[in-house]
Legacy VTK file of the C-alpha trace (Angstrom):
# vtk DataFile Version 3.0
C-alpha trace
ASCII
DATASET POLYDATA
POINTS 77 float
-164.763 -86.291 4.062
-167.344 -85.980 6.384
-167.493 -88.363 9.160
-170.693 -90.162 9.031
-172.429 -93.159 11.797
-172.815 -96.869 10.490
-176.386 -96.262 9.943
-175.456 -93.352 7.572
-173.562 -95.623 5.181
-174.651 -97.208 2.107
-176.597 -100.514 3.210
-173.830 -101.969 0.334
-171.317 -100.934 2.556
-172.923 -101.643 6.004
-173.130 -105.628 4.863
-169.605 -105.585 3.202
-168.356 -104.666 7.055
-166.852 -107.647 9.719
-168.697 -108.036 12.919
-166.817 -106.228 15.074
-166.636 -106.958 18.998
-164.810 -104.692 20.916
-163.785 -106.030 23.980
-161.034 -102.598 25.312
-161.022 -98.863 24.666
-158.500 -97.297 26.012
-158.831 -93.410 25.078
-155.782 -91.126 25.994
-154.952 -87.413 25.670
-151.746 -88.869 23.872
-152.081 -90.899 20.726
-149.307 -93.092 21.285
-151.108 -94.402 24.297
-154.691 -95.172 22.944
-155.777 -98.224 21.709
-159.033 -100.540 21.155
-159.627 -104.388 20.928
-161.620 -105.277 18.184
-161.962 -109.284 17.648
-159.339 -109.991 19.934
-156.793 -107.964 18.743
-155.243 -105.092 19.905
-155.050 -102.037 17.700
-153.686 -98.388 17.892
-154.454 -95.519 15.574
-153.522 -96.606 11.916
-153.489 -99.931 11.920
-156.219 -102.152 9.530
-159.093 -104.383 11.478
-159.029 -106.272 8.218
-157.847 -105.811 4.776
-159.419 -102.071 3.705
-161.139 -101.429 6.767
-158.330 -98.730 8.656
-158.767 -97.454 12.579
-158.445 -93.978 11.655
-158.777 -92.347 14.998
-159.704 -93.562 18.678
-162.078 -91.103 20.400
-163.266 -90.716 23.994
-166.591 -92.151 22.972
-165.222 -94.883 20.452
-163.903 -94.927 17.039
-163.203 -93.300 13.722
-163.084 -96.008 11.101
-163.004 -95.852 6.926
-163.759 -98.089 4.406
-163.534 -97.782 0.666
-163.419 -93.843 0.777
-166.093 -93.697 3.827
-165.325 -92.212 7.303
-167.399 -93.163 9.878
-167.672 -93.743 13.639
-168.828 -96.300 15.999
-169.331 -96.043 19.506
-167.881 -98.778 22.036
-171.200 -100.784 23.251
LINES 1 78
77 0 1 2 3 4 5 6 7 8 9 10 11 12 13 14 15 16 17 18 19 20 21 22 23 24 25 26 27 28 29 30 31 32 33 34 35 36 37 38 39 40 41 42 43 44 45 46 47 48 49 50 51 52 53 54 55 56 57 58 59 60 61 62 63 64 65 66 67 68 69 70 71 72 73 74 75 76
């Protein structure tokens, strides 16, 4: 599946996504050492932010998430 930006997702999907507050973003060349803090929870690749919303990958610029068959990237702000 192509990786989209949040803005490219259908409006209905964008509206369903929960607010995501990113507090920590640690990228490493070793996947096991990567983590992000989203909504006051520390998550690793493969974890679920909320049921149905999966953290697929942590990248140097942000993260790649999947939801209802859509894969999209989100930068760290």
